[in-house]
C-alpha positions in Angstrom: 9.3 -17.1 21.0 9.2 -15.6 17.5 5.7 -17.0 16.9 4.6 -15.5 20.2 5.9 -12.1 19.2 4.0 -12.3 15.9 0.8 -13.4 17.6 1.1 -10.6 20.1 1.8 -8.1 17.3 -1.4 -9.2 15.5 -3.4 -8.9 18.7 -2.0 -5.4 19.2 -3.0 -4.5 15.6 -6.5 -5.8 16.2 -6.8 -3.8 19.4 -5.6 -0.7 17.7 -8.2 -1.1 14.9 -10.8 -0.7 17.6 -9.4 2.6 18.8 -10.8 4.8 16.1 -12.3 7.0 18.8 -8.9 7.7 20.3 -7.6 11.1 19.2 -4.3 12.3 20.6 -4.8 16.0 21.6 -2.9 18.5 19.7 -0.9 20.8 22.0 0.2 24.3 21.6 3.8 23.3 21.6 3.2 20.7 18.8 1.2 22.6 16.2 -0.9 21.0 13.5 0.6 21.1 10.1 -1.9 22.3 7.5 -2.0 20.3 4.4 -2.0 22.3 1.2 -4.9 20.6 -0.6 -4.4 21.0 -4.4 -7.4 22.3 -6.3 -9.6 19.6 -7.8 -8.2 16.8 -5.6 -10.7 14.4 -4.1 -11.7 14.4 -0.4 -9.3 13.4 2.2 -9.5 9.9 3.8 -11.7 10.3 6.9 -9.0 8.8 9.1 -6.9 11.9 8.9 -9.5 13.8 11.0 -8.5 11.6 14.0 -4.7 11.8 13.3 -3.9 15.2 11.9 -0.3 15.8 11.1 1.6 17.8 13.7 5.1 19.3 13.6 6.7 16.7 15.8 4.5 13.8 14.8 5.6 14.2 11.2 9.3 14.5 12.3 9.0 11.4 14.4 7.2 9.6 11.5 9.9 10.4 9.0 12.6 9.1 11.4 10.6 5.9 11.9 10.1 5.6 8.2 13.9 5.4 7.8 14.5 3.2 10.8 16.2 -0.1 9.9 15.6 -1.6 13.3 12.0 -2.3 12.1 13.5 -5.4 10.5 14.6 -8.5 12.2 18.2 -8.1 11.3 18.3 -4.3 11.3 18.8 -4.0 7.5 15.4 -2.9 6.1 13.3 0.2 6.7 10.2 1.5 5.0 12.5 3.8 3.0 14.4 0.8 1.7 11.6 -0.1 -0.6 10.0 3.4 -0.8 12.7 5.6 -2.2 12.0 9.3 -2.8 13.9 9.4 -6.1 11.5 6.7 -7.4 8.4 8.5 -6.2 8.7 6.3 -3.1 8.7 3.1 -5.1 11.9 1.0 -5.7 12.1 0.0 -9.4 12.4 -3.7 -8.6 10.1 -6.2 -10.3 8.9 -7.4 -7.0 9.7 -6.0 -3.5 12.9 -7.2 -2.0 13.1 -7.5 1.8 15.2 -9.0 4.5 17.8 -11.5 3.4 17.0 -10.6 -0.2 13.7 -12.4 0.0 11.4 -11.6 -2.9 7.9 -10.4 -2.1 4.6 -11.2 -3.8 4.1 -7.9 -5.5 5.7 -4.8 -7.0 6.3 -2.0 -4.5 3.7 0.7 -5.1 4.7 4.4 -4.9 3.4 6.3 -1.9 2.1 9.7 -2.9 -1.1 11.5 -2.3 -2.1 8.8 0.2 -4.1 11.3 2.2 -6.7 11.2 -0.6 -6.9 7.4 -1.1 -9.8 5.3 0.1 -7.9 2.0 -0.1 -4.2 1.0 0.4 -2.1 -1.7 -1.2 -2.7 -3.4 -4.5 -5.7 -5.3 -3.2 -7.1 -2.5 -1.0 -6.8 -4.7 2.2 -6.2 -1.6 4.4 -8.6 1.3 4.7 -6.4 3.6 6.8 -2.7 4.4 6.8 -2.6 3.8 10.6 -3.4 0.1 10.1 -0.8 -0.5 7.4 2.7 -0.4 9.0 2.4 -3.6 11.0 1.9 -5.6 7.7 5.5 -5.2 6.4 6.9 -5.5 9.9 5.6 -9.0 10.4 5.7 -10.3 6.8 8.3 -13.0 6.3 9.5 -11.6 2.9 9.6 -8.0 4.1 10.9 -7.1 7.6 10.2 -10.5 9.4 10.0 -8.9 12.8 7.2 -7.8 15.3 6.1 -4.5 16.7 7.2 -5.7 20.2 10.7 -6.4 18.9 10.8 -2.9 17.3 9.7 -1.2 20.5 12.3 -3.2 22.5 15.1 -2.0 20.1 14.2 1.7 20.3 12.7 2.2 23.7 15.9 3.2 25.5 17.1 5.5 22.6 17.5 9.0 24.0 16.5 10.6 20.7 13.4 8.5 20.3 12.3 9.2 23.9 12.6 12.9 23.3 10.8 12.8 20.0 7.9 10.7 21.4 7.6 13.2 24.3 7.5 16.2 21.9 5.0 14.4 19.6 2.7 12.9 22.2 3.4 14.6 25.5 5.4 11.8 27.2 8.1 9.3 26.4 5.8 6.3 26.1 6.5 4.3 22.9 3.4 2.3 21.9 2.4 0.5 18.7 -0.5 3.0 18.2 1.9 6.0 18.4 4.3 4.4 16.0 1.5 3.8 13.5 0.1 7.2 13.9 3.3 9.1 13.5 4.3 7.2 10.3 0.8 7.9 8.9 1.2 11.6 9.7 4.5 11.7 7.7 2.9 9.9 4.8 -0.1 12.2 4.8 2.3 15.1 3.9 3.7 13.3 0.8 1.5 15.3 -1.6 2.6 15.5 -5.3 0.9 18.3 -7.3 3.7 20.3 -8.9 4.2 18.6 -12.2 4.2 20.2 -15.6 0.6 19.1 -16.0 -0.3 20.9 -12.8 1.4 24.1 -13.9 -0.4 24.0 -17.3 -3.7 23.5 -15.6 -3.0 26.3 -13.1 -1.9 28.6 -16.0 1.5 29.2 -14.5 3.3 29.8 -17.8 3.9 26.2 -18.9 2.4 24.9 -22.1 2.2 21.4 -23.6 4.3 20.5 -26.5 2.4 19.3 -29.6 3.1 15.6 -28.7 2.0 16.2 -25.1 -1.2 18.0 -26.2 -2.0 15.2 -28.6 -1.3 12.6 -25.9 -3.6 14.4 -23.5 -6.5 14.3 -26.0 -5.9 10.5 -26.7 -5.6 9.9 -23.0 -9.0 11.5 -22.4 -10.6 9.2 -25.0 -8.9 5.9 -24.2 -7.5 6.0 -20.7 -9.5 8.4 -18.5 -12.3 5.9 -17.7 -9.8 4.2 -15.2 -7.2 6.9 -14.7 -9.6 9.8 -13.7 -9.6 12.6 -11.2 -6.6 14.7 -10.4 -5.0 11.6 -8.8 -5.1 9.9 -12.2 -6.9 6.9 -10.7 -10.5 6.3 -10.0 -9.5 4.0 -7.1 -11.5 1.2 -8.5 -10.5 -2.5 -8.6 -10.4 -4.0 -12.1 -9.2 -7.1 -13.9 -7.5 -5.7 -17.1 -6.2 -9.0 -18.3 -2.6 -8.5 -17.4 -0.3 -11.7 -17.2 -1.1 -13.6 -14.0 1.3 -13.8 -11.1 2.4 -17.5 -10.9 2.3 -17.5 -7.1 -0.6 -19.5 -5.8 -0.9 -16.9 -3.0 -2.1 -14.2 -5.4 -5.8 -13.6 -5.8 -6.0 -9.8 -6.2 -9.0 -8.1 -4.6 -10.5 -11.6 -4.2 -7.8 -12.4 -1.6 -9.5 -9.7 0.6 -13.2 -10.1 -0.2 -13.4 -13.8 -0.9 -15.8 -12.9 -3.8 -15.0 -14.9 -7.0 -15.7 -12.0 -9.3 -12.9 -10.0 -7.5 -10.3 -12.6 -8.5 -7.2 -10.8 -10.0 -8.8 -7.4 -9.7 -6.3 -4.8 -8.6 -6.5 -1.2 -7.6 -6.0 1.1 -10.6 -2.6 2.8 -10.0 -2.1 6.5 -10.1 -0.2 7.7 -13.2 1.4 10.6 -11.3 5.2 10.2 -11.4 4.8 7.0 -13.4 8.0 8.0 -15.3 10.0 7.2 -12.1 8.2 4.0 -11.0 9.0 1.3 -13.6 8.5 -1.6 -13.8 4.7 -1.6 -14.0 1.9 -4.0 -13.0 1.1 -5.8 -9.7 4.2 -7.9 -9.9 6.3 -5.8 -12.4 5.1 -7.6 -15.5 6.0 -4.7 -17.8 9.5 -3.0 -17.9 8.3 0.2 -19.6 5.3 2.3 -20.3 5.6 1.4 -24.0 5.3 -2.3 -23.0 2.1 -1.6 -21.1 0.6 0.2 -24.1 1.8 -2.5 -26.6 0.1 -5.1 -24.4 -3.2 -3.3 -24.4 -3.0 -2.7 -28.1 -2.1 -6.3 -29.0 -4.9 -7.8 -26.8 -5.1 -8.7 -23.1 -5.8 -12.1 -21.6 -9.4 -13.0 -21.4 -11.2 -13.6 -18.1 -14.8 -14.0 -17.0 -14.5 -10.8 -15.0 -12.4 -8.9 -17.5 -13.3 -5.2 -17.3 -16.3 -4.4 -19.4 -14.4 -1.6 -21.2 -12.0 -4.1 -22.6 -14.6 -6.7 -23.3 -16.6 -4.2 -25.4 -13.5 -3.4 -27.4 -12.4 -7.0 -28.3 -10.2 -7.4 -25.2 -7.9 -4.5 -26.2 -7.4 -0.8 -26.4 -6.4 -0.1 -30.0 -3.5 2.4 -30.3 -1.3 3.3 -33.2 2.4 4.0 -32.8 1.9 7.8 -32.8 -0.8 7.6 -30.2 1.5 5.5 -27.9 4.3 8.0 -28.3 2.0 10.9 -27.5 0.4 9.2 -24.5 3.8 8.5 -23.0 4.8 12.2 -23.6 1.7 13.2 -21.7 2.3 10.8 -18.9 5.7 12.3 -18.4 4.1 15.7 -17.8 2.8 14.1 -14.6 6.3 13.9 -13.3 6.9 16.1 -10.2 10.7 16.6 -10.0 10.3 18.6 -6.8 8.5 15.7 -5.1 11.1 13.2 -6.0 14.0 15.5 -5.2 15.4 15.8 -8.7 
């Protein structure tokens, strides 16, 4: 029976992926929530045009995001791994799901997702609406199915009322669950750090160390961590220690292209102060450990990023530069966003 639920869930996901032309109408009693797009941020993911956040859609999505009935034993919600105080990451080396099962990768923060072209470390999802089923059915995460989730919540009075307010009737469907969670996640925009205030001339100024770090960052880091997201959203092999799991292949796991082996999406550095450990499976406990590794020399690979190959497989940094870069990265911390 469990396998049947999983198979049907996958079928529902595939069917929902072919419903890109379906747009839930926005009603006058459920107004659209305008996103405050920060100056200089890249374009929104096109999917948002077909699933614009609404007052009640976002409220429903937030409730579903914290719903532990999504897991097989009612113990794990999206928020269990994506904690606001950690910029919606979890500070574990690798994600920990149902029955304390350890996942393949480190939990990424979920911020500014409305502007991302790809989701997950390997970019296997192109829209937020297609992402929620993955943790629901994954053995190490929630180990359930979307049909089980609907069965658990369909008679709940609060949910019936919230689905009616968000979508016009009490129907609880996979598509509506995915859309409402995505609407909530679209609103998680972080753009009020010290860095942002300095750039906007709002009375903040960098310390000497932060200013030096910004200059070193622009010379030695910005090729990958560019744009106001502090990621260029590319996939790169930067020679980090390899995940020992035979299931890991990085971007190559998605594309099947050998040169994509162990390439991962460049992470945003916004709120990095809150999201340790770092790396696709938490290889580095601190930002200093990451910088030390780049300085000492990364692991070689045929598809190692050209920037590293051209510099002898390293990014040379002295101790003062490391201190200053970390000082600058901390200016990207948005205390309002994480609720601190």
